[in-house]
N, C-alpha and C positions, 0 to 999 in steps of 0.2 A: 719135306718142308714145303710149305706153300710159297710160291713165288708170284708176286703181283707184277704183271707186265703192262707195258704201255699198250693201250687198246689198238694203236696204229700198227702194232707188230703181231697181233693175234692172227692165227690161222683161221681159215673158214670153219674148221671143226671146233676150234676153241670158242669162236663166236657162237656157233650153233649150240654147243653144250652150255655155255653161260646163259643164253636166252632160254633154253629149255628148262634149266634149273630155276630161273626166275619165274617162268610161267607156272611151273609146278608149285612153287611156294604160293603163288597167287591163287591157284586153283584150290589148294588145301586150306586157305584162309590164314596161313602163317605170315604172308607178306603184309597184309593189312594191319597186323599187330605192330609191325615196325612203324608204319605210318602213324598209327594212333599214339605210340610212345613219343615219337618226334614232335608231333603236334602239341601234345600235352606239355612238353618242356618249352617249346617255343612260346606257348601262351603263358606259361608260368614264370619264365625267366624275365625278371625286370631289373632295371638299374638300381632301384632303391629297395629291393627285397631279396629273398632267396633266389639264387641263380646258379645253375649247374651246367646246362648244356650249351648256353649261349651267353654273350655279354659278360663273360667271366673267365678267370684263369683256367678253369676245367673244360673250356670249350674243346681243346685239343685232346686231352685224355678221355673225355666223355665220348667224343665221336670215334676215337680209336676203339673203345670198347663196343660201341654201337656197331661199327663196321665189322669187328670180330664176330659179334653175335650173328650178324647177317651172313658173313662168309661161312661160318660153321653151319648155318641153316642150309645154304647152297650146297655145301659139301655133304650134308646128310642126304641130299638128293643125288648128287654126282660128286664123288670124292676127287675127281680130277679138276674141278672148277676152282679158280681163284678170282678174287676181285681184280679186274683190270683198272688202270687209272687213265684219266684223260688229262694229258698235258695241254692245257688251254693256252699256254704261251706259244705252242707250236701249231696245234690243230685249231686254228682260229676262224675257220670259214664254215658257213652253213653247208658247204659242199664237201666237208671232210668226211672220211670214210665212217666216222662215228655215226653220222646221220643217214647212212645208206639203208635201203630197205632190208638188207640181210642182217642188220644189227639193231640199232635203236629207232630207225625211222627218222623222218625229217621234221621240218617245222610245221606249224599248224596252218590251216587255210585262213585267209584274211577275214572271212565272215565271222568266225567264232573261235579261232585258234585250234580247232580240232585237228589232231594228227591223223593223216589220211593213209599213210603207208607204214610198212614195217610190222613186226610182230605184236606191237603194243597199240596199234590203231584200233579204234572202237569197232571197225567193221569185222575184225577177226573174231569178235565175241569173247576173247580171252583176257581182256583187260578192263573190266568195269571199275570205275573209280567209285569206291564205296565210302571211304573216309574222306569227306570233302568239306569245302568251305561254302559251297553253294549247291544248286540243284543239278549242275552239269555232271554227267556220269562218264565222260570221256576224257582221255588224256589230251591236254592242251599244251601248246608251245607257241612262242612268237620269237624265234631266234633273231637276235640283234635289234629288236624293236624297242625294248625298254632302255637299253644303253647300246651304243653302236659298236664299241670296241671291247674285246676281252683284254684282261691284263697282259702286259708284255713281259718278256724276259728281264728287261732292265728294271721294270717296276718290282718284279719279284726279288731281284738282286738287292734293291734298295731296302727291302724289308728283311731279307736274310742277313743283312749287315748289322742290324740292330742288336746291341749287346745286352739288352735287358729283356727278360722273358715277359714280365708284366709288372704293373705298379698300381699303387693306390690312385683312384678309389676302386680299382678292381672291377670296372664295368666298361660300358661303351665309351667312356671319356678317358680311359687310361692311355698312357703312353707305353710303348714297348712292342715287342715282336707279336705277341698273341693278338692284341687288338688291331694292329695294322694288317696282320694276316686275315683275321676275321672280317675286317673291312669297315669298321665303324670310324676309323680315322685314316688319314693319309691317302695313299693311292687306291685303297679299296680293292682287295683281292677276292676273297671268298664271296662276300656279299654281292659283288658286281657280277660274278658268274651266274649266280641264281637269277639276277635280274635280266641278264643277257639271254638266258634260256627262256624265261618268261613262263606263262601258264602256271601250272601247279608249283613249279620250281620257285616262283615268287611268293609263295605262301608257306604257312606252317606245315602243310601236308605235302611238302616238296618231295618226300620219298615216293609219292605216287608216280613220279617220273624216274625210271631206272637210271637215268644219267646222274641222279643224286649220288649214287654209290661210287661212280667213276670220278665225279668231281671231288668228293670227300676223300677218296683214296689218294688223289693227287695232293690235296691239302695236307693229309697225313704224311705223305712223302716229303713235302716241304718242311714240315716240322722235323722230320728225321735229318734232313739236310742242315737245318739250322742247328740242331744238337751237335752234329759232327763239326760244324764250323765254330761253335762256342762251347767246347767241352767243359769249361770251368763254370758255366752259367747254368744254374738249375731252375727247376720249377719254383714259382713263388705265387702265393705266400706260403710260409712254412708252417705257421701255427697261430691259433688264437684270433682268426679273422672272421668277424660276423658276416653271415649271409653268403659266403663263398666257400669252396672246398679247398682246405689246406692240403699240404703235401701228403699227409698220412691219414686224412679223413676219407671215409668211404663215400662213394658216389651213388646217388639214387639213379635209376630205380633198382639197381642190382644189390647195393649195400654190402658187397663183398670184395670190392676192388677200390684201391686208392690211386690217385695220380702217380704215386711212387711206384706202384706195381706196373704201370704202363709206360714208364719213361723209355724203356728199351723194347722195340718192336721185334727184335730178332728171335726171341723164343717162340714167336707165333708165326712169323712170315718174314720173308725178305723181299726186296724189290729187285727187278731185273738189272738195275744199275748199281746195286750194293757191291 
């Protein structure tokens, strides 16, 4: 069984294996397919039209499936690798081990945001940004520049306390746990972290930065925590809702999985704190 661990507890060998598997997916071209998929849904998901990956109830199950696909790709390279998660309520500094040269590398230089150290720096030649929103072909970050503070533990608790999963109009104006976690309303959790990292993480091609996967693994963990706290509250909407994915509707682009199929993560992986 795959166990997803806090990145702060990874051994040097676990970090090395994760990085090596990510780099191999990049070398083979498989990595960029994930970036392309995510960008297509970011661009296509709108408040007033069809929406699947973002601004909608299926934000959480869609990303759970997306992460599962990526984790399986990593494990096809190295079966020992699991997706780590980044608890940004605890590892809140630009000096956290997450950003060390032996793992993800640090922030970008002030001139152009270019990441200068670590395995994904342009200088290594191993991380050309091919799926992009502009002409820059290197990984960019600006840690803490777009917004000063990452979400706090108390802010997370305030969202976990919400007893409604989602509600009409089922978009970025909705009230409920999903939208407050996604960050369009309230204290702004998920979206704020993307802005805090900056660079490609602030765009539709955010998976160009490998921290995307660690961020979303933690968002996924928060969903699991919310489910345990509110066992009688299910995914909504259930049926007959235009433009969004109901409980038993299949999700694009896979068309073989429904939100109902993904409510329980434990057939696929557990977390180190489960």
